[in-house]
N, C-alpha and C positions, 0 to 999 in steps of 0.2 A: 634682475630680482626672480627669482626660481616660482615654478609654479605654486612649490610645496608651500614657499613662505607665504604666498598669499589664501590660499588654501583655509591650510591649518586656523588662523586667526579669525577667518568667517565663521569656520566652523565652532571653535571658542565661542564667540561672541551670539552663537543661537543657542549654545549648550544651554545656560541658564532658563531660556526661554522654554525650551524643550522639556526640561525637569519639573518647570513650576509647571507646565501645563499636564504632564504625563502623572504628578503627586496629587494635582487636586481632582481629576478623573478616578484614579485609582481609590484616593479616600473619599471621594462621593460615592462610588459604588459599592464601596466596601459597605460602608454603615448607613446610610441613609434608609435602608428598609427597618432596621432598629429605631433610628429618631422616632420613626413615623409611630411604629407599634407601643413607644413611651409614650408620646403625646397623644396618641387613642387611647392607651392604657387609665389615663387620670381622667380622662372625660372630654376630650376634644372632639368635636366630628369631622368628620373627610375635609369640610373646608377650612375649619380651623386648624386641623394639621398641616394640611396644607399650605396655610401661611407662614405658620410656624418654620415650617422648613426652608420658604424663600426668604423670611426674616434671615434667618440662622446663615446661609449662604450669602446671602447679601452683607451682615453684619461682620462675620469671620473674613470675608472678603478685602471690607474694608479694613478693618484691624489688622491685617496682613498689611496693605499697603501704606496706613500709615507709620506703623512699628516701623518696618521694613526701609522707607526711604527716611523716616527721622531719623533713624539709629545708624543705617548703611548694613546693616546685618539682616543674615536670611533669616527672618522670625517669621515664621508662618502662625495662624491661629486656625482652631478647627472646631468643632461643636464637640461637646462633653458624650461622648459614646457611653462610659461607664456610667454618666447622669441618666442618658435613657434607658438605662437597664435599672439601675434605681427608680426612676419612673415606672417601668411595666412591675417593679415587686411592688411599691408602693399604690398600683389601683386607683380608683376615685375615692378623694380623702373628701372627710365634711366641710362642705362649700361649694364642691363639683370643681369644674374647670377655671372659676374666677381664682376662686382659692390656692389652685395650683399654679397659675399666672402669678399668684401675689408669691408664692415658692419660687419661682422664679426669679423676680423681683427680689426677693428675699439673699437668693444665694448670690445675685449678683453684687448687691451691696455690700456681701461679705467678704468678696475676692477683690472691690475695689478699694474697701477700709482695710484689707491685709496689707496694701501697698502703703498705705499710712500710718499703721498701727503694728509694727513688727511684732507685740505681743500677740497678734492674733494668729498670725502665721506660725509663732513658737506653740500655741496651744494645740494649731491641727499638728505638726510635727511631732507634738510628745504623743500622740495617738501610737502604739506600736505598729510598725510597719508589716509584720503578720497578723492582725488583727484588722487592720486596714483593706488588706489586699484579700482575706476570710471573707469578709463583709462583700468587696466588689464581685467573688468570685462565687457566692450565695446568689446573687442578684442577678449575676450572667447566665445562670444555669437555665432559670426559664427562658430564655429567648434561645441559648444553645439548643435545647430539647427542641425547637420547631421544626429543624430539618425531618428529624425523627418524627413527629406527630404528623408534617406534612404527607411525608411518603405515605404513614399509615392513611391518613382521610383520601388523598388525593395522590395516586402511585406515578398513572400517565403523566401528570402533568409534572410534578418532581423530581421521579427517578431521571430524565435527559438533564436536569441541574445537579443534582447530586454525581451522576457519572462524569458528564464535563469537568467537576472540579474535580474529582480524583483525579482524573487525566492530567490537568494540568497543573495538580500539587504538585505530583510526580514529577512531569517535565519543565516546569518554570515555574515553580512556587509563586512569584510574586504578580504574576496576573492569573493566579487562582480566581480569587474571587470575582476579579473583572469578565473573566471568561463565565465563571458560574451566572454572570449578571446579563451579559450575550446568550447565554441558552434561556434565560427566563424571557429575556426580549420577543426571542423566538418563539417561545411556547406561548408568550400573550401573544403574538401575532395570529397564529393556530388558532387558539381560541377565540380571537374578536372575527378571524374568518368563518368559522364554522358556527359562531351566534349569530347577535344582529349589529355587529360593528362597534364602533367607536363611541361613546359618549362622557359629555363631561366641558367645563371650560377649558381653554387655551392659553390664553394670555394671563400672565401674572397676575396677582393682588394680592390684596392682605386685609386679613380681618380683626380690628381693635376688640380689646376684649377688658373690660375697667375691672382692673384686677379687684381683690378680694384675701381675706386673710381670716383662718382657724388654727387651733393649735395642733390640729391633724397635720393641716398643709405646713406649719413650721418643722412640726418633728418628723413629718413622715416624708419630706420632700424638701424643705429648703435648707435643712441642716445636712441631711445625709446628701444632698446635691453638691452641698457647697464641698463639704469633707472629701470625695471619690474626685471631684474636679480638681481640689489643690492635691491629694495624694496620688492619685493616676495619670494627672496632667500635666500641671502648672510645674509642680516641682520635679517630675523627672524631663518635663521640657528643658526646663534651664542646665541640668545636670546635661542632657543628650547636647545642647549647643556649646556649654562650657567644654566637654570631652574633645568638640572639634576647634576650639580656640578663642571663641564666642562669650565674652562676659555680658550676659542679659542683663538690663537694668532693671532692678526686683520693683522699683515702686511705678517706675513708668507704666510697664507692663500689666504690671495687676489691675492701676489706674484705667488703663485702657481697654482690657481685657472683660473688666468687671464693668464698666460703660457701657460698650457691645453687648454686655448679655441683659444691663437693664435696658438698653433700648430695643433689643429685639423680644424682650417678654412681653410686653402689652401686645402684641402681633402671634404669640404663641410658641417664640423660640425660649429653651429651657437655659442656655448655656455656653457662655464663648469662652473659649481658654486658650491655653497655649498646645500646639501640637507635640506630641510627646513623641512616637516611634517615627510618624513622617515626618519631622523634624531631624532626621539625621540624613537623608537625602540632598535637600535644599544647601545642609552646612558642610556639606561632603566634599572632594576635589571630581563627585560626577556632575555636578552642577559646574563648575569652573576651576581650572589649576590655580585661580590667582583665588586667596580666601577674599578681597577686596572687591569682587566681582559677584560675588555668590547671591548677594544681595538682591541682583535682579532676577532671579530665580521664584524669590518671593511676590517680585511686584507682578510678575506673571501669573503666578498661582492664585494673587486677590483678583486680577481682572479675570482669569477665568470664570474663578466663582461668582462672579459677579454677574456674566454670561449666563453661569448654570443658573442663577437664582431666577434670571429670566425666563428659562426652557424648563425649571424643575414643576410647576403648575400642568402645564402640556403634559409631560413624562410621567405625572401622578396619572392625570384623566387616561391614560392610555393604560397605564399596570392597573389601572382599576379592573378590566376584564376579567382578570384572573381573581379566583379567593386568595383570601388573606393568606394563607397558609402558605402559598406558592411565594408570595413576596418574603414572606417569614423566614423562607428557606435558605434566601441570599442572608438575611438579617444573621440569622444564628451560624450561619459559614463564616462570615466576616468577623465574628467574635470569639470562633476557639484559638485562635492565638493569643487571646485576650484573657480568657479563661486557664489557658497553659500554664501562661507565666503567674496569674493573680495564684493559683491552686501552688505552684512549686514556690510562691513566695511567703505562703502562710504556713507552708510547713518544714520550710530550709532557707535557709541562708547559704550566703559566701561561704561560708565556714564548714557548712555541713547539714543535718538536722536538727532544728529546734529542741530545746530539752522537752522531754514528754508533757511536762506542766504547761508549754508553752502550746507545744502542740496541741492538747486536749482542748485549751482555752481556743486557738485557731478552730477547729473542729466544731466548737460549740456556735462559735461566730457564722461558720457556714450555713451549719444547720438552721440557724434558726433566720437566716438571711433567705435562704432557700426555702424556706417553709413558706413564703408567700403570707403568714398570718397577722391579720390585724389585730390589734389590742388597746383598749381604748381610744379606739379609732387612728389609731398611730403603725404605720406600715411597719413591717420587718424590718427595713432596713436600720432602723434607730434600735430597735428592741435587741440588734445581732452587737450593736456594738455595746450597749447597757450589758448584755451577757455576756462578751466575749472580755471587755476590760474586767466585769467581778471576776469571771473565772480565772484569770490573769493573774488577777490581785490575790486569790483563795488561794491559788497553785504556787503561787512562788513561792513561800518559804520551802515549802516538798521540793521544788524545784532546783531551787538553790543550795540545799542541804545534800543530792545525789552526790556522789564520787564522779 
């Protein structure tokens, strides 16, 4: 037997493991700051936000392990990054943090119910994609502006992060956000040395919050969180898996991810769902030449996230040395790609630009969502959907009558 025939299979055996570990770290470093910003925006204390992030890491790790092993598919879970943007837009609602936790529970229950009741999924699917994407773009805008605001308020801390991101975006785009996170770690180290050192807990912990609920939490957090999680995560995630030949069992995945969200919610986790963009790598030949072996990458992914959950508290205690705007810079950079996709989808489709009437409705949706305005105690994300659907209805006759 030649050396080549021995070495190649060994490389292939390790390929799924390396892929799973890589995508877990890329996903975490790219968006964890956005999740923290969202949890803090709806009233979580630093301890409660840390607990929420730990719970999300543990829950999505377990969900990935369960689904990939049960169905022998490279199914990976993620937290809802668009959902975190919804939280930033919502702000503190009537009832405070307990009501926000109640909104998280409601969104998770609706996802689980979607698997059992197809009509609910059909109702979400009936929301026009341009309107849903315009709402998502609007709530993302505040987070994506953080690098600009951070540079204005803390230029010497933020500039190295932005410069690193620009250089790596040009040379190796996939690693741009992890590189920016690495630059952030260096900045924090310098601040710690020049300041009074590091403080805070280092061992992982969970903080239990008794959920409450209010009309503002239902309309401003629960429903928008459910809509963007389904429209921007679960539905695209299933489609991406299908493009690689994997037919994800809808009922089971919605049930497990919904249950995962509900288990994480009392500890501050906002939503667990199917991975969307990051789902492509474990499902592709890059994970393993044999499609039947790629599910091992999701196993490695899940185990890695359980390890990340154990180290998250220490990481956040370390990062707490830096001003919030410095960490927010990484969040904004990590969401730029999602913002570009949402804006593009809001005004154009595969066949070209949408009709002027639909574009106007999308722009109205975007502006209302981006305004951050609270009306009757309900956040702008809800009112953006209402305004967009109303404008689309009013302008549809004009749009359809055009030549």
